[in-house]
N, C-alpha and C positions, 0 to 999 in steps of 0.2 A: 689093336691091342691084343697081346697074347694072354691066354688063360693064366690067372694068378698074378698078372702084372699089377703092381701098385700104381695108382694114379695120384698125382699131387693135386691138392685142392688149389683154388685160385689164391687163397691167402698164403699157402706154402710157396707157390711160385713167386708171388710178390715179395715175400720175405727173402727168399733165396736170391732173387735179382738184386734187391737192395743190399744184401750182405756182400754179394760179389762186387758191387759198386763201392764198397768200403764204408757203408753206414754202420754206426754204432747201434747198440740196442736202444738207446734213448732216441736216436734219430729215427729208427724203425718205428718206435712207439708213436712219435710225433707225426710221422708221415702216414701211418695206418690207423690212427686212433685206437690202437690196441694197447692193453696194459703190458708192462714189462714181463709179467708172469705169462701172459698169453703169447707174447713174442717168443719167449724161451721155449714154451711148449710147442708152438708151431714150427719153430726152427728145428727142435729136436726130432719132432715127428717126420719132417721132410728129410732131414739128414739120415734118419734111420731107414726110411723107405728106400732111399737111394744108396745106402751103405757108404755115406760120406762121413769122414772122421775129423776133418779139419777145415779151416777157412780156405786153405789151398785147394782142397778137394771141391769145395763149393765153387771156387773161382774157375777151376778146370771144367767143371760141369757146365757152368754158365757160358764159358767160352765155346764149349762143344755144342751147346744149344743155340748159339748165336745171340744170346741175350745182351751181350755187351756191345754189339754192333747196332742195337736199336737206339733210337733217339731218346 
């Protein structure tokens, strides 16, 4: 890790993976036992850390990380 590099939390990684797989916010809440408000906050925090602006950006990031190849 480089100095100043922002690290995603486990929750942020889980949320981004599920978003990349096409889950809605309600599906995210159901699968993670988080409230919709917490989902929105976690998603916004992760996207901000990674400078992602859209669902397409999240999808590209997930592909680059190899997240969609996982079972």
